C-alpha positions as CSV (number, residue, x, y, z in Angstrom):
1,M,96.8,83.8,95.1
2,N,99.7,81.6,94.4
3,V,98.8,77.9,93.9
4,K,101.4,77.0,96.0
5,L,99.9,78.9,99.0
6,I,96.6,77.6,98.2
7,A,98.0,74.0,98.4
8,A,99.9,74.4,101.5
9,I,96.8,75.8,103.5
10,T,94.4,73.2,102.5
11,A,97.0,71.0,103.8
12,I,96.2,72.5,107.2
13,C,93.5,70.1,108.0
14,L,94.7,67.1,105.9
15,L,98.4,66.4,106.8
16,P,100.3,67.3,109.8
17,G,103.2,69.8,109.8
18,A,102.0,71.5,106.6
19,A,103.1,75.1,106.6
20,F,101.9,78.1,104.8
21,A,105.4,79.4,104.6
22,Q,106.4,76.9,102.0
23,A,104.2,78.6,99.5
24,G,106.5,81.7,99.1
25,A,103.5,84.3,98.4
26,K,103.1,87.2,100.3
27,P,99.5,88.0,101.1
28,T,98.1,91.6,101.5
29,D,96.7,92.8,104.8
30,P,93.0,92.4,103.5
31,Q,93.7,88.8,102.7
32,I,95.6,88.3,105.9
33,A,92.8,89.5,108.1
34,H,90.3,87.1,106.0
35,I,92.4,84.2,106.4
36,A,93.0,84.7,110.2
37,Y,89.4,85.5,110.8
38,T,88.4,82.4,108.6
39,A,90.9,80.0,110.7
40,G,89.3,81.4,113.8
41,Q,85.8,80.8,112.8
42,L,86.5,77.5,111.5
43,D,88.0,76.5,114.8
44,I,84.8,77.6,116.5
45,E,82.4,75.6,114.0
46,A,84.8,72.6,114.8
47,A,84.4,73.3,118.5
48,K,80.7,73.5,118.4
49,Q,80.7,70.2,116.6
50,A,82.7,68.8,119.4
51,L,80.5,70.1,122.1
52,A,77.4,68.6,120.4
53,I,78.8,65.4,120.2
54,T,81.4,64.7,122.9
55,K,80.4,63.4,126.6
56,N,84.0,63.7,127.8
57,K,84.4,66.6,130.2
58,D,87.9,67.5,129.1
59,V,87.2,67.7,125.5
60,K,84.1,69.8,126.4
61,A,86.1,72.2,128.6
62,F,88.8,72.5,125.6
63,A,85.9,73.0,123.0
64,D,84.5,75.8,125.2
65,D,87.8,77.5,125.4
66,M,88.1,77.4,121.6
67,V,84.5,79.1,121.2
68,R,85.3,81.6,123.8
69,D,88.8,82.6,122.6
70,H,88.4,82.2,118.9
71,A,85.3,84.2,119.1
72,A,87.0,87.1,121.2
73,V,89.9,87.3,118.7
74,N,87.5,87.5,115.7
75,K,85.6,90.2,117.4
76,Q,88.8,92.2,117.9
77,A,89.7,91.4,114.3
78,L,86.4,92.7,113.1
79,D,86.5,95.9,115.3
80,L,90.0,96.4,113.9
81,V,89.3,96.1,110.2
82,K,86.1,98.5,111.0
83,K,88.5,101.0,112.5
84,L,91.1,100.8,109.8
85,G,88.4,101.1,107.0
86,V,89.6,97.7,105.5
87,T,87.5,95.1,103.9
88,P,88.9,91.6,104.3
89,Q,89.6,90.3,101.3
90,D,88.1,86.8,100.6
91,N,90.7,84.6,98.5
92,D,91.4,81.2,97.4
93,T,93.3,80.5,100.6
94,S,90.2,81.1,102.8
95,K,88.0,79.3,100.4
96,A,90.5,76.2,100.5
97,L,90.6,76.5,104.4
98,T,86.7,76.6,104.6
99,K,86.3,73.4,102.0
100,A,89.0,71.5,104.1
101,A,87.2,72.4,107.4
102,A,83.9,71.3,106.0
103,D,85.3,67.9,105.1
104,K,86.9,67.6,108.2
105,R,83.5,68.0,110.1
106,A,82.0,65.5,107.7
107,E,84.6,63.0,108.7
108,L,84.2,63.5,112.4
109,A,80.2,63.6,112.2
110,K,80.7,59.6,111.2
111,L,82.2,59.2,114.7
112,S,81.2,58.9,118.4
113,G,82.4,58.3,121.9
114,A,86.0,57.8,122.1
115,A,86.7,57.7,118.4
116,F,85.3,61.2,118.0
117,D,87.2,62.7,121.0
118,K,90.7,61.3,119.9
119,A,90.1,62.5,116.2
120,Y,88.8,65.9,117.3
121,V,91.6,66.6,119.5
122,A,94.4,65.2,117.1
123,N,92.9,67.5,114.5
124,E,93.1,70.6,116.8
125,V,96.7,69.8,117.8
126,T,97.7,69.6,114.0
127,Y,95.3,72.6,113.2
128,H,96.9,74.8,115.9
129,K,100.6,73.8,115.1
130,T,100.0,74.7,111.4
131,V,98.3,78.1,111.9
132,N,100.7,79.0,114.7
133,G,103.7,78.2,112.2
134,A,101.5,80.2,109.4
135,L,101.1,82.9,112.0
136,E,105.0,83.0,112.9
137,T,106.6,82.5,109.5
138,L,104.2,84.1,106.9
139,L,101.1,86.1,108.2
140,I,102.8,88.3,110.9
141,P,105.8,89.0,108.9
142,S,103.6,89.9,105.5
143,A,101.3,92.2,107.7
144,S,101.9,95.7,106.8
145,N,99.9,97.5,109.5
146,G,101.1,97.6,112.8
147,E,97.8,97.2,114.5
148,L,97.2,94.3,112.6
149,K,100.7,92.7,113.3
150,S,100.1,93.3,116.9
151,L,96.7,91.5,117.1
152,L,98.3,88.5,115.1
153,Q,100.9,88.3,117.8
154,T,98.4,88.5,120.3
155,G,96.3,85.7,118.8
156,L,99.6,83.7,118.4
157,K,100.2,83.6,121.9
158,I,96.6,82.6,122.8
159,F,96.7,79.7,120.1
160,Q,100.1,78.5,121.3
161,G,98.1,78.0,124.4
162,H,95.5,76.2,122.6
163,E,98.1,73.9,120.9
164,Q,99.6,73.1,124.6
165,H,95.9,72.3,126.0
166,A,95.2,70.3,123.1
167,E,98.4,68.2,123.3
168,H,97.5,67.7,127.1
169,V,94.0,66.5,126.5
170,A,95.3,64.2,123.5
171,S,97.6,62.6,126.0
172,E,94.8,62.0,128.6
173,L,92.5,60.3,125.8
174,K,95.1,57.4,125.2
């Protein structure tokens, strides 16, 4: 996969405003499926970390929503690839996402209380903005299969709600 794409996606967890679209590479449907599934799974892992650490009821409610919604979309994605006989293709992008998320979870694990809550929710705002931008500008337009494209569009609507929810929670934590 294109080195620029890898760098752009790695930036998801590291830099606000980074976008997949800057890379210019067009991923295949099996790569898109793996990238989308990985991004959802990583947000589930981050939410589970938050549920284990936070004592804040609003952060807990947000994290519960992340687990529920991302698990539901990922289940739909797995059902779709099975139906289509497509094998999601691990790729440098999904590997870079996984590494960046592991680094962020390690950073968050050193925090507690309000510091953890603020850092977790701020990361969720950035993560959703970036993933939503990638869905809009690269993943959805690059998807060849209509059912995959439709699932990504549905996911985008859900994840835009997550972004708004994260921004609301962030504003309440100040």
